[in-house]
Backbone as XML, in Angstrom:
<?xml version="1.0"?>
<chain id="A" units="angstrom">
  <residue number="1" name="MET">
    <atom name="N" x="0.782" y="-1.210" z="0.212"/>
    <atom name="CA" x="-0.225" y="0.267" z="-0.316"/>
    <atom name="C" x="0.711" y="1.249" z="-0.140"/>
  </residue>
  <residue number="2" name="PRO">
    <atom name="N" x="0.604" y="2.115" z="-0.662"/>
    <atom name="CA" x="1.216" y="3.696" z="-0.797"/>
    <atom name="C" x="1.401" y="4.505" z="0.108"/>
  </residue>
  <residue number="3" name="HIS">
    <atom name="N" x="2.312" y="5.056" z="0.660"/>
    <atom name="CA" x="2.159" y="5.746" z="1.596"/>
    <atom name="C" x="1.767" y="7.002" z="1.481"/>
  </residue>
  <residue number="4" name="PRO">
    <atom name="N" x="1.087" y="7.823" z="2.056"/>
    <atom name="CA" x="0.121" y="8.893" z="1.842"/>
    <atom name="C" x="0.801" y="9.908" z="1.356"/>
  </residue>
  <residue number="5" name="ILE">
    <atom name="N" x="2.247" y="10.137" z="1.767"/>
    <atom name="CA" x="3.188" y="11.135" z="0.924"/>
    <atom name="C" x="3.142" y="10.605" z="-0.267"/>
  </residue>
  <residue number="6" name="ASP">
    <atom name="N" x="3.705" y="9.876" z="-0.817"/>
    <atom name="CA" x="3.980" y="8.983" z="-2.224"/>
    <atom name="C" x="2.493" y="9.331" z="-3.033"/>
  </residue>
  <residue number="7" name="THR">
    <atom name="N" x="1.392" y="9.072" z="-2.458"/>
    <atom name="CA" x="0.105" y="9.561" z="-3.084"/>
    <atom name="C" x="0.432" y="10.884" z="-3.435"/>
  </residue>
  <residue number="8" name="HIS">
    <atom name="N" x="0.348" y="11.538" z="-2.619"/>
    <atom name="CA" x="-0.006" y="13.167" z="-2.593"/>
    <atom name="C" x="1.142" y="13.860" z="-3.549"/>
  </residue>
  <residue number="9" name="VAL">
    <atom name="N" x="2.301" y="13.459" z="-3.509"/>
    <atom name="CA" x="3.368" y="13.609" z="-4.123"/>
    <atom name="C" x="2.948" y="13.447" z="-5.911"/>
  </residue>
  <residue number="10" name="GLY">
    <atom name="N" x="2.270" y="12.410" z="-5.944"/>
    <atom name="CA" x="2.309" y="11.905" z="-7.467"/>
    <atom name="C" x="1.002" y="12.564" z="-7.958"/>
  </residue>
  <residue number="11" name="LYS">
    <atom name="N" x="-0.078" y="12.881" z="-7.161"/>
    <atom name="CA" x="-1.170" y="13.769" z="-7.592"/>
    <atom name="C" x="-0.519" y="15.098" z="-8.093"/>
  </residue>
  <residue number="12" name="ARG">
    <atom name="N" x="0.386" y="15.570" z="-7.070"/>
    <atom name="CA" x="0.964" y="16.914" z="-7.720"/>
    <atom name="C" x="1.706" y="16.899" z="-8.726"/>
  </residue>
  <residue number="13" name="ILE">
    <atom name="N" x="2.213" y="15.705" z="-8.951"/>
    <atom name="CA" x="3.137" y="15.749" z="-10.376"/>
    <atom name="C" x="2.019" y="15.788" z="-11.144"/>
  </residue>
  <residue number="14" name="ARG">
    <atom name="N" x="0.947" y="14.959" z="-11.209"/>
    <atom name="CA" x="-0.223" y="15.044" z="-11.932"/>
    <atom name="C" x="-0.738" y="16.170" z="-12.544"/>
  </residue>
  <residue number="15" name="HIS">
    <atom name="N" x="-1.124" y="16.756" z="-11.825"/>
    <atom name="CA" x="-1.472" y="17.926" z="-11.557"/>
    <atom name="C" x="-0.802" y="19.168" z="-12.436"/>
  </residue>
  <residue number="16" name="ALA">
    <atom name="N" x="0.601" y="19.293" z="-12.060"/>
    <atom name="CA" x="1.687" y="20.123" z="-12.567"/>
    <atom name="C" x="1.520" y="19.647" z="-13.965"/>
  </residue>
  <residue number="17" name="ARG">
    <atom name="N" x="1.962" y="18.770" z="-14.020"/>
    <atom name="CA" x="1.805" y="17.913" z="-16.044"/>
    <atom name="C" x="0.635" y="18.652" z="-16.449"/>
  </residue>
  <residue number="18" name="TRP">
    <atom name="N" x="-0.446" y="18.326" z="-16.290"/>
    <atom name="CA" x="-1.672" y="18.730" z="-16.538"/>
    <atom name="C" x="-1.757" y="20.364" z="-16.815"/>
  </residue>
  <residue number="19" name="MET">
    <atom name="N" x="-1.441" y="20.710" z="-15.861"/>
    <atom name="CA" x="-1.324" y="22.494" z="-15.900"/>
    <atom name="C" x="-0.279" y="23.318" z="-16.979"/>
  </residue>
  <residue number="20" name="ARG">
    <atom name="N" x="0.773" y="22.253" z="-16.958"/>
    <atom name="CA" x="1.607" y="22.748" z="-18.338"/>
    <atom name="C" x="1.207" y="21.745" z="-19.751"/>
  </residue>
  <residue number="21" name="GLY">
    <atom name="N" x="0.143" y="21.301" z="-19.688"/>
    <atom name="CA" x="-0.658" y="20.358" z="-21.037"/>
    <atom name="C" x="0.819" y="19.464" z="-21.660"/>
  </residue>
  <residue number="22" name="THR">
    <atom name="N" x="1.422" y="18.961" z="-20.672"/>
    <atom name="CA" x="2.892" y="17.991" z="-20.908"/>
    <atom name="C" x="1.933" y="16.572" z="-20.719"/>
  </residue>
  <residue number="23" name="THR">
    <atom name="N" x="2.490" y="15.455" z="-21.721"/>
    <atom name="CA" x="1.962" y="14.176" z="-21.580"/>
    <atom name="C" x="2.838" y="13.507" z="-20.765"/>
  </residue>
  <residue number="24" name="GLN">
    <atom name="N" x="2.241" y="12.333" z="-20.280"/>
    <atom name="CA" x="3.416" y="11.333" z="-19.604"/>
    <atom name="C" x="4.526" y="10.925" z="-20.506"/>
  </residue>
  <residue number="25" name="GLN">
    <atom name="N" x="4.110" y="10.698" z="-21.382"/>
    <atom name="CA" x="5.271" y="10.344" z="-22.715"/>
    <atom name="C" x="6.648" y="11.609" z="-22.764"/>
  </residue>
  <residue number="26" name="ASP">
    <atom name="N" x="5.976" y="13.086" z="-22.898"/>
    <atom name="CA" x="6.923" y="13.818" z="-22.722"/>
    <atom name="C" x="7.887" y="13.996" z="-21.382"/>
  </residue>
  <residue number="27" name="LEU">
    <atom name="N" x="6.837" y="13.869" z="-20.493"/>
    <atom name="CA" x="7.539" y="13.852" z="-19.194"/>
    <atom name="C" x="8.780" y="12.836" z="-18.908"/>
  </residue>
  <residue number="28" name="GLY">
    <atom name="N" x="8.597" y="11.856" z="-19.413"/>
    <atom name="CA" x="9.174" y="10.989" z="-19.035"/>
    <atom name="C" x="10.492" y="10.780" z="-19.644"/>
  </residue>
  <residue number="29" name="ASP">
    <atom name="N" x="10.587" y="11.226" z="-20.944"/>
    <atom name="CA" x="11.393" y="11.611" z="-22.070"/>
    <atom name="C" x="12.459" y="12.493" z="-21.575"/>
  </residue>
  <residue number="30" name="ALA">
    <atom name="N" x="11.998" y="13.849" z="-21.029"/>
    <atom name="CA" x="12.653" y="14.892" z="-20.451"/>
    <atom name="C" x="13.312" y="14.859" z="-19.012"/>
  </residue>
  <residue number="31" name="VAL">
    <atom name="N" x="12.966" y="13.592" z="-18.367"/>
    <atom name="CA" x="13.590" y="13.397" z="-17.221"/>
    <atom name="C" x="14.537" y="12.268" z="-17.243"/>
  </residue>
  <residue number="32" name="GLY">
    <atom name="N" x="14.180" y="11.303" z="-18.275"/>
    <atom name="CA" x="14.985" y="10.087" z="-18.685"/>
    <atom name="C" x="14.265" y="8.831" z="-17.970"/>
  </residue>
  <residue number="33" name="CYS">
    <atom name="N" x="12.986" y="8.833" z="-18.152"/>
    <atom name="CA" x="12.510" y="7.482" z="-17.869"/>
    <atom name="C" x="11.524" y="7.084" z="-18.729"/>
  </residue>
  <residue number="34" name="LYS">
    <atom name="N" x="10.566" y="5.778" z="-18.829"/>
    <atom name="CA" x="9.792" y="5.444" z="-19.544"/>
    <atom name="C" x="8.144" y="6.201" z="-19.295"/>
  </residue>
  <residue number="35" name="PHE">
    <atom name="N" x="7.106" y="6.245" z="-19.513"/>
    <atom name="CA" x="5.663" y="7.068" z="-19.160"/>
    <atom name="C" x="5.484" y="5.876" z="-18.402"/>
  </residue>
  <residue number="36" name="GLN">
    <atom name="N" x="5.575" y="4.927" z="-18.554"/>
    <atom name="CA" x="4.687" y="3.638" z="-17.283"/>
    <atom name="C" x="5.569" y="4.562" z="-16.132"/>
  </residue>
  <residue number="37" name="GLN">
    <atom name="N" x="6.658" y="4.584" z="-15.754"/>
    <atom name="CA" x="7.322" y="5.165" z="-14.754"/>
    <atom name="C" x="6.578" y="6.164" z="-14.164"/>
  </residue>
  <residue number="38" name="ILE">
    <atom name="N" x="6.077" y="7.265" z="-14.724"/>
    <atom name="CA" x="5.746" y="8.441" z="-14.362"/>
    <atom name="C" x="3.836" y="8.158" z="-14.351"/>
  </residue>
  <residue number="39" name="GLN">
    <atom name="N" x="3.304" y="7.298" z="-14.974"/>
    <atom name="CA" x="2.370" y="6.672" z="-14.662"/>
    <atom name="C" x="2.228" y="6.343" z="-12.896"/>
  </residue>
  <residue number="40" name="LYS">
    <atom name="N" x="3.558" y="5.383" z="-12.594"/>
    <atom name="CA" x="3.456" y="4.792" z="-11.126"/>
    <atom name="C" x="3.816" y="5.918" z="-10.445"/>
  </residue>
  <residue number="41" name="TYR">
    <atom name="N" x="4.825" y="6.901" z="-10.714"/>
    <atom name="CA" x="4.597" y="7.885" z="-9.830"/>
    <atom name="C" x="3.640" y="8.651" z="-9.585"/>
  </residue>
  <residue number="42" name="GLU">
    <atom name="N" x="2.615" y="8.972" z="-10.594"/>
    <atom name="CA" x="1.455" y="9.730" z="-10.230"/>
    <atom name="C" x="0.490" y="8.805" z="-9.588"/>
  </residue>
  <residue number="43" name="THR">
    <atom name="N" x="0.083" y="7.555" z="-9.317"/>
    <atom name="CA" x="-0.554" y="6.916" z="-8.415"/>
    <atom name="C" x="0.025" y="6.338" z="-6.998"/>
  </residue>
  <residue number="44" name="GLY">
    <atom name="N" x="1.291" y="6.749" z="-7.001"/>
    <atom name="CA" x="1.694" y="6.519" z="-5.680"/>
    <atom name="C" x="2.261" y="4.979" z="-5.698"/>
  </residue>
  <residue number="45" name="ALA">
    <atom name="N" x="2.162" y="4.541" z="-6.413"/>
    <atom name="CA" x="2.653" y="3.049" z="-6.952"/>
    <atom name="C" x="4.304" y="2.502" z="-6.662"/>
  </residue>
  <residue number="46" name="ASN">
    <atom name="N" x="5.057" y="3.683" z="-7.036"/>
    <atom name="CA" x="6.281" y="4.229" z="-6.936"/>
    <atom name="C" x="6.820" y="5.317" z="-6.524"/>
  </residue>
  <residue number="47" name="ARG">
    <atom name="N" x="7.952" y="5.387" z="-5.503"/>
    <atom name="CA" x="8.251" y="6.539" z="-4.765"/>
    <atom name="C" x="8.951" y="7.071" z="-6.029"/>
  </residue>
  <residue number="48" name="VAL">
    <atom name="N" x="9.005" y="8.620" z="-5.512"/>
    <atom name="CA" x="10.223" y="9.491" z="-6.702"/>
    <atom name="C" x="11.123" y="9.625" z="-5.686"/>
  </residue>
  <residue number="49" name="SER">
    <atom name="N" x="12.391" y="9.318" z="-6.564"/>
    <atom name="CA" x="13.610" y="10.029" z="-5.475"/>
    <atom name="C" x="13.857" y="11.163" z="-5.561"/>
  </residue>
  <residue number="50" name="ALA">
    <atom name="N" x="14.366" y="11.875" z="-4.534"/>
    <atom name="CA" x="14.656" y="13.320" z="-4.566"/>
    <atom name="C" x="15.331" y="13.872" z="-5.836"/>
  </residue>
  <residue number="51" name="SER">
    <atom name="N" x="16.497" y="13.174" z="-6.390"/>
    <atom name="CA" x="16.908" y="13.669" z="-8.051"/>
    <atom name="C" x="15.904" y="13.742" z="-8.923"/>
  </residue>
  <residue number="52" name="ARG">
    <atom name="N" x="14.965" y="12.216" z="-9.105"/>
    <atom name="CA" x="14.144" y="12.572" z="-9.901"/>
    <atom name="C" x="12.813" y="13.298" z="-9.654"/>
  </residue>
  <residue number="53" name="LEU">
    <atom name="N" x="12.761" y="13.961" z="-8.757"/>
    <atom name="CA" x="11.749" y="14.959" z="-8.316"/>
    <atom name="C" x="12.159" y="16.196" z="-8.628"/>
  </residue>
  <residue number="54" name="TRP">
    <atom name="N" x="13.334" y="16.687" z="-8.137"/>
    <atom name="CA" x="14.367" y="17.776" z="-8.458"/>
    <atom name="C" x="14.341" y="17.873" z="-10.320"/>
  </residue>
  <residue number="55" name="ASP">
    <atom name="N" x="14.252" y="17.129" z="-10.768"/>
    <atom name="CA" x="14.133" y="17.114" z="-12.395"/>
    <atom name="C" x="12.762" y="17.228" z="-12.908"/>
  </residue>
  <residue number="56" name="ILE">
    <atom name="N" x="11.752" y="16.867" z="-12.264"/>
    <atom name="CA" x="10.308" y="17.005" z="-12.824"/>
    <atom name="C" x="9.841" y="17.816" z="-12.440"/>
  </residue>
  <residue number="57" name="ALA">
    <atom name="N" x="10.428" y="18.358" z="-11.327"/>
    <atom name="CA" x="10.302" y="19.984" z="-10.543"/>
    <atom name="C" x="11.019" y="20.892" z="-11.879"/>
  </residue>
  <residue number="58" name="ASN">
    <atom name="N" x="11.813" y="20.704" z="-12.699"/>
    <atom name="CA" x="12.383" y="21.273" z="-12.949"/>
    <atom name="C" x="12.198" y="21.404" z="-14.924"/>
  </residue>
  <residue number="59" name="VAL">
    <atom name="N" x="11.520" y="20.518" z="-15.008"/>
    <atom name="CA" x="10.893" y="20.243" z="-16.465"/>
    <atom name="C" x="9.455" y="20.999" z="-16.351"/>
  </residue>
  <residue number="60" name="LEU">
    <atom name="N" x="8.523" y="20.947" z="-15.442"/>
    <atom name="CA" x="7.469" y="21.566" z="-15.357"/>
    <atom name="C" x="7.507" y="22.998" z="-14.778"/>
  </residue>
  <residue number="61" name="GLY">
    <atom name="N" x="8.896" y="23.032" z="-14.575"/>
    <atom name="CA" x="8.525" y="24.479" z="-14.110"/>
    <atom name="C" x="8.360" y="24.897" z="-12.693"/>
  </residue>
  <residue number="62" name="MET">
    <atom name="N" x="8.326" y="24.098" z="-11.655"/>
    <atom name="CA" x="7.545" y="24.513" z="-10.731"/>
    <atom name="C" x="8.621" y="24.113" z="-9.528"/>
  </residue>
  <residue number="63" name="PRO">
    <atom name="N" x="8.359" y="25.252" z="-8.190"/>
    <atom name="CA" x="9.238" y="24.991" z="-7.156"/>
    <atom name="C" x="9.324" y="23.695" z="-6.371"/>
  </residue>
  <residue number="64" name="ILE">
    <atom name="N" x="9.899" y="23.048" z="-5.978"/>
    <atom name="CA" x="10.407" y="21.706" z="-5.414"/>
    <atom name="C" x="9.005" y="21.508" z="-4.223"/>
  </residue>
  <residue number="65" name="THR">
    <atom name="N" x="8.856" y="22.694" z="-3.649"/>
    <atom name="CA" x="8.202" y="22.373" z="-2.803"/>
    <atom name="C" x="6.494" y="22.572" z="-2.875"/>
  </residue>
  <residue number="66" name="PHE">
    <atom name="N" x="6.475" y="22.795" z="-4.116"/>
    <atom name="CA" x="4.754" y="22.556" z="-4.875"/>
    <atom name="C" x="4.428" y="21.036" z="-4.843"/>
  </residue>
  <residue number="67" name="PHE">
    <atom name="N" x="5.862" y="20.012" z="-5.144"/>
    <atom name="CA" x="5.000" y="18.726" z="-4.784"/>
    <atom name="C" x="4.073" y="18.252" z="-3.378"/>
  </residue>
  <residue number="68" name="PHE">
    <atom name="N" x="4.775" y="19.240" z="-2.337"/>
    <atom name="CA" x="4.789" y="18.869" z="-0.803"/>
    <atom name="C" x="3.611" y="19.524" z="-0.059"/>
  </residue>
  <residue number="69" name="GLU">
    <atom name="N" x="2.890" y="20.722" z="-1.381"/>
    <atom name="CA" x="1.573" y="21.777" z="-0.325"/>
    <atom name="C" x="0.932" y="20.939" z="-0.470"/>
  </residue>
  <residue number="70" name="GLY">
    <atom name="N" x="-0.085" y="21.341" z="0.726"/>
    <atom name="CA" x="-1.321" y="20.407" z="1.033"/>
    <atom name="C" x="-1.000" y="19.607" z="1.726"/>
  </residue>
  <residue number="71" name="THR">
    <atom name="N" x="-0.135" y="19.052" z="2.255"/>
    <atom name="CA" x="0.362" y="17.443" z="3.358"/>
    <atom name="C" x="-0.108" y="17.727" z="4.093"/>
  </residue>
  <residue number="72" name="ASP">
    <atom name="N" x="-0.629" y="18.694" z="4.663"/>
    <atom name="CA" x="-1.267" y="18.809" z="6.551"/>
    <atom name="C" x="-3.171" y="18.769" z="6.050"/>
  </residue>
  <residue number="73" name="GLN">
    <atom name="N" x="-3.305" y="19.428" z="4.486"/>
    <atom name="CA" x="-4.510" y="19.182" z="4.356"/>
    <atom name="C" x="-4.799" y="18.265" z="2.869"/>
  </residue>
  <residue number="74" name="PRO">
    <atom name="N" x="-4.675" y="16.536" z="3.035"/>
    <atom name="CA" x="-4.796" y="16.132" z="1.377"/>
    <atom name="C" x="-5.651" y="16.027" z="0.602"/>
  </residue>
  <residue number="75" name="ASP">
    <atom name="N" x="-4.977" y="16.801" z="-0.624"/>
    <atom name="CA" x="-6.061" y="17.203" z="-1.672"/>
    <atom name="C" x="-6.377" y="18.559" z="-2.049"/>
  </residue>
  <residue number="76" name="SER">
    <atom name="N" x="-6.307" y="19.435" z="-0.705"/>
    <atom name="CA" x="-7.192" y="20.311" z="-0.522"/>
    <atom name="C" x="-6.979" y="21.258" z="-1.874"/>
  </residue>
  <residue number="77" name="MET">
    <atom name="N" x="-5.776" y="21.330" z="-2.764"/>
    <atom name="CA" x="-5.991" y="22.268" z="-3.985"/>
    <atom name="C" x="-6.457" y="21.302" z="-5.014"/>
  </residue>
  <residue number="78" name="LEU">
    <atom name="N" x="-5.794" y="20.012" z="-5.201"/>
    <atom name="CA" x="-6.188" y="19.307" z="-5.858"/>
    <atom name="C" x="-8.065" y="18.861" z="-6.293"/>
  </residue>
  <residue number="79" name="SER">
    <atom name="N" x="-8.731" y="19.257" z="-5.121"/>
    <atom name="CA" x="-10.049" y="19.123" z="-5.134"/>
    <atom name="C" x="-10.847" y="20.011" z="-5.828"/>
  </residue>
  <residue number="80" name="ALA">
    <atom name="N" x="-9.965" y="21.373" z="-6.267"/>
    <atom name="CA" x="-10.477" y="22.473" z="-6.795"/>
    <atom name="C" x="-10.464" y="22.070" z="-8.423"/>
  </residue>
  <residue number="81" name="PHE">
    <atom name="N" x="-9.564" y="20.937" z="-8.815"/>
    <atom name="CA" x="-9.199" y="20.696" z="-10.450"/>
    <atom name="C" x="-9.910" y="18.813" z="-10.086"/>
  </residue>
  <residue number="82" name="PRO">
    <atom name="N" x="-10.666" y="18.843" z="-10.385"/>
    <atom name="CA" x="-11.417" y="17.351" z="-10.121"/>
    <atom name="C" x="-11.213" y="16.569" z="-11.292"/>
  </residue>
  <residue number="83" name="ASP">
    <atom name="N" x="-11.049" y="17.003" z="-12.738"/>
    <atom name="CA" x="-10.662" y="16.229" z="-13.681"/>
    <atom name="C" x="-9.625" y="17.078" z="-14.637"/>
  </residue>
  <residue number="84" name="ARG">
    <atom name="N" x="-9.118" y="16.596" z="-15.884"/>
    <atom name="CA" x="-8.383" y="16.982" z="-16.533"/>
    <atom name="C" x="-8.733" y="18.627" z="-17.319"/>
  </residue>
  <residue number="85" name="GLY">
    <atom name="N" x="-10.369" y="18.574" z="-17.408"/>
    <atom name="CA" x="-10.782" y="19.608" z="-18.023"/>
    <atom name="C" x="-10.518" y="20.854" z="-17.549"/>
  </residue>
  <residue number="86" name="SER">
    <atom name="N" x="-10.724" y="20.385" z="-16.088"/>
    <atom name="CA" x="-10.488" y="21.584" z="-15.121"/>
    <atom name="C" x="-9.357" y="22.440" z="-14.975"/>
  </residue>
  <residue number="87" name="ALA">
    <atom name="N" x="-8.378" y="21.759" z="-15.151"/>
    <atom name="CA" x="-6.788" y="21.887" z="-14.851"/>
    <atom name="C" x="-6.589" y="22.611" z="-16.563"/>
  </residue>
  <residue number="88" name="GLU">
    <atom name="N" x="-7.134" y="22.116" z="-17.603"/>
    <atom name="CA" x="-6.732" y="22.348" z="-18.998"/>
    <atom name="C" x="-7.437" y="24.228" z="-19.211"/>
  </residue>
  <residue number="89" name="LEU">
    <atom name="N" x="-8.878" y="24.371" z="-18.378"/>
    <atom name="CA" x="-9.482" y="25.443" z="-18.768"/>
    <atom name="C" x="-8.114" y="26.294" z="-17.759"/>
  </residue>
  <residue number="90" name="LEU">
    <atom name="N" x="-7.960" y="26.221" z="-16.861"/>
    <atom name="CA" x="-6.874" y="27.105" z="-15.841"/>
    <atom name="C" x="-5.505" y="27.403" z="-16.930"/>
  </residue>
  <residue number="91" name="ARG">
    <atom name="N" x="-5.099" y="26.186" z="-17.258"/>
    <atom name="CA" x="-3.818" y="26.293" z="-18.071"/>
    <atom name="C" x="-4.255" y="27.541" z="-19.117"/>
  </residue>
  <residue number="92" name="ILE">
    <atom name="N" x="-5.519" y="27.330" z="-19.802"/>
    <atom name="CA" x="-5.535" y="28.076" z="-21.028"/>
    <atom name="C" x="-5.699" y="29.499" z="-20.360"/>
  </residue>
  <residue number="93" name="TRP">
    <atom name="N" x="-6.455" y="29.874" z="-18.912"/>
    <atom name="CA" x="-6.638" y="31.135" z="-18.497"/>
    <atom name="C" x="-5.333" y="31.927" z="-18.424"/>
  </residue>
  <residue number="94" name="ARG">
    <atom name="N" x="-4.720" y="31.137" z="-18.118"/>
    <atom name="CA" x="-3.272" y="31.543" z="-17.551"/>
    <atom name="C" x="-2.453" y="32.274" z="-18.752"/>
  </residue>
  <residue number="95" name="SER">
    <atom name="N" x="-2.477" y="31.172" z="-19.827"/>
    <atom name="CA" x="-1.992" y="32.026" z="-20.842"/>
    <atom name="C" x="-2.313" y="33.111" z="-21.827"/>
  </residue>
  <residue number="96" name="LEU">
    <atom name="N" x="-3.558" y="33.371" z="-21.555"/>
    <atom name="CA" x="-4.511" y="34.390" z="-22.345"/>
    <atom name="C" x="-4.022" y="36.000" z="-21.529"/>
  </residue>
  <residue number="97" name="PRO">
    <atom name="N" x="-3.827" y="36.577" z="-22.758"/>
    <atom name="CA" x="-3.749" y="38.139" z="-22.278"/>
    <atom name="C" x="-5.480" y="38.714" z="-21.487"/>
  </residue>
  <residue number="98" name="GLU">
    <atom name="N" x="-4.968" y="40.091" z="-20.582"/>
    <atom name="CA" x="-6.087" y="40.420" z="-20.024"/>
    <atom name="C" x="-7.239" y="40.411" z="-20.748"/>
  </residue>
  <residue number="99" name="ARG">
    <atom name="N" x="-7.389" y="41.035" z="-21.794"/>
    <atom name="CA" x="-8.878" y="41.187" z="-22.718"/>
    <atom name="C" x="-9.333" y="40.061" z="-23.227"/>
  </residue>
  <residue number="100" name="GLN">
    <atom name="N" x="-8.482" y="39.021" z="-23.194"/>
    <atom name="CA" x="-8.863" y="38.000" z="-23.962"/>
    <atom name="C" x="-9.725" y="37.675" z="-22.646"/>
  </residue>
  <residue number="101" name="LYS">
    <atom name="N" x="-9.402" y="37.264" z="-21.198"/>
    <atom name="CA" x="-9.608" y="36.849" z="-20.202"/>
    <atom name="C" x="-10.951" y="37.164" z="-19.554"/>
  </residue>
  <residue number="102" name="GLN">
    <atom name="N" x="-11.286" y="38.670" z="-19.670"/>
    <atom name="CA" x="-12.563" y="39.218" z="-19.940"/>
    <atom name="C" x="-13.538" y="38.779" z="-20.832"/>
  </residue>
  <residue number="103" name="ALA">
    <atom name="N" x="-12.857" y="38.614" z="-21.938"/>
    <atom name="CA" x="-14.054" y="38.021" z="-22.657"/>
    <atom name="C" x="-14.403" y="36.576" z="-22.549"/>
  </residue>
  <residue number="104" name="LEU">
    <atom name="N" x="-13.747" y="35.752" z="-22.062"/>
    <atom name="CA" x="-13.852" y="34.411" z="-22.086"/>
    <atom name="C" x="-14.567" y="34.138" z="-20.651"/>
  </residue>
  <residue number="105" name="LEU">
    <atom name="N" x="-14.331" y="35.557" z="-19.518"/>
    <atom name="CA" x="-15.586" y="35.364" z="-18.144"/>
    <atom name="C" x="-16.828" y="36.120" z="-18.864"/>
  </residue>
  <residue number="106" name="SER">
    <atom name="N" x="-16.904" y="36.794" z="-19.720"/>
    <atom name="CA" x="-18.156" y="37.634" z="-20.058"/>
    <atom name="C" x="-18.879" y="36.207" z="-20.944"/>
  </residue>
  <residue number="107" name="LEU">
    <atom name="N" x="-18.319" y="35.397" z="-21.856"/>
    <atom name="CA" x="-18.722" y="34.219" z="-22.460"/>
    <atom name="C" x="-19.333" y="33.337" z="-21.632"/>
  </residue>
  <residue number="108" name="ALA">
    <atom name="N" x="-18.313" y="32.943" z="-20.422"/>
    <atom name="CA" x="-18.686" y="31.703" z="-19.444"/>
    <atom name="C" x="-19.887" y="32.202" z="-18.683"/>
  </residue>
  <residue number="109" name="LYS">
    <atom name="N" x="-20.021" y="33.281" z="-18.004"/>
    <atom name="CA" x="-20.964" y="33.921" z="-17.530"/>
    <atom name="C" x="-22.307" y="34.018" z="-18.535"/>
  </residue>
  <residue number="110" name="SER">
    <atom name="N" x="-22.260" y="34.025" z="-19.311"/>
    <atom name="CA" x="-23.538" y="34.539" z="-20.176"/>
    <atom name="C" x="-24.216" y="32.879" z="-20.549"/>
  </residue>
  <residue number="111" name="MET">
    <atom name="N" x="-23.168" y="31.885" z="-20.428"/>
    <atom name="CA" x="-23.832" y="30.655" z="-20.996"/>
    <atom name="C" x="-24.345" y="30.326" z="-19.259"/>
  </residue>
  <residue number="112" name="THR">
    <atom name="N" x="-23.739" y="30.580" z="-18.309"/>
    <atom name="CA" x="-24.538" y="30.103" z="-17.199"/>
    <atom name="C" x="-25.924" y="31.081" z="-16.477"/>
  </residue>
  <residue number="113" name="ASP">
    <atom name="N" x="-26.316" y="32.135" z="-17.493"/>
    <atom name="CA" x="-27.120" y="32.856" z="-16.927"/>
    <atom name="C" x="-28.377" y="32.639" z="-17.872"/>
  </residue>
  <residue number="114" name="THR">
    <atom name="N" x="-28.966" y="31.870" z="-17.605"/>
    <atom name="CA" x="-30.230" y="31.091" z="-18.297"/>
    <atom name="C" x="-31.585" y="32.181" z="-18.308"/>
  </residue>
  <residue number="115" name="ASP">
    <atom name="N" x="-31.574" y="32.894" z="-17.318"/>
    <atom name="CA" x="-32.846" y="33.458" z="-16.958"/>
    <atom name="C" x="-33.862" y="32.852" z="-17.046"/>
  </residue>
  <residue number="116" name="GLY">
    <atom name="N" x="-33.387" y="31.832" z="-16.235"/>
    <atom name="CA" x="-34.973" y="30.734" z="-16.369"/>
    <atom name="C" x="-35.235" y="29.682" z="-17.381"/>
  </residue>
  <residue number="117" name="GLN">
    <atom name="N" x="-34.495" y="30.016" z="-18.548"/>
    <atom name="CA" x="-34.461" y="29.483" z="-19.539"/>
    <atom name="C" x="-33.700" y="27.922" z="-19.733"/>
  </residue>
  <residue number="118" name="PRO">
    <atom name="N" x="-34.459" y="27.039" z="-19.999"/>
    <atom name="CA" x="-33.503" y="25.558" z="-19.991"/>
    <atom name="C" x="-32.700" y="25.231" z="-20.957"/>
  </residue>
</chain>
């Protein structure tokens, strides 16, 4: 049974990878392992060595501390991103200029404001 910290770190790896729009294959190639190993890290089935986590953090552009954030409250941040689509939306949002963010926000609001319409 995986240790809760290994599972948490793995979920944070997956979250960071989704946020960057990186595949398991691409991440594995960048850090020198197979995509299957990345899968095992992300599920907590295999522990990530310190040096491998350092490489993963560098490739994903995250501070090493990112992978341990929320360990006192497991999955607190990840619960805001229940699926890949949510993470993808945030990744896209972060890449937009301010004007396009405002246009997208207006569109989203108009889609949810049905004024009683089905």
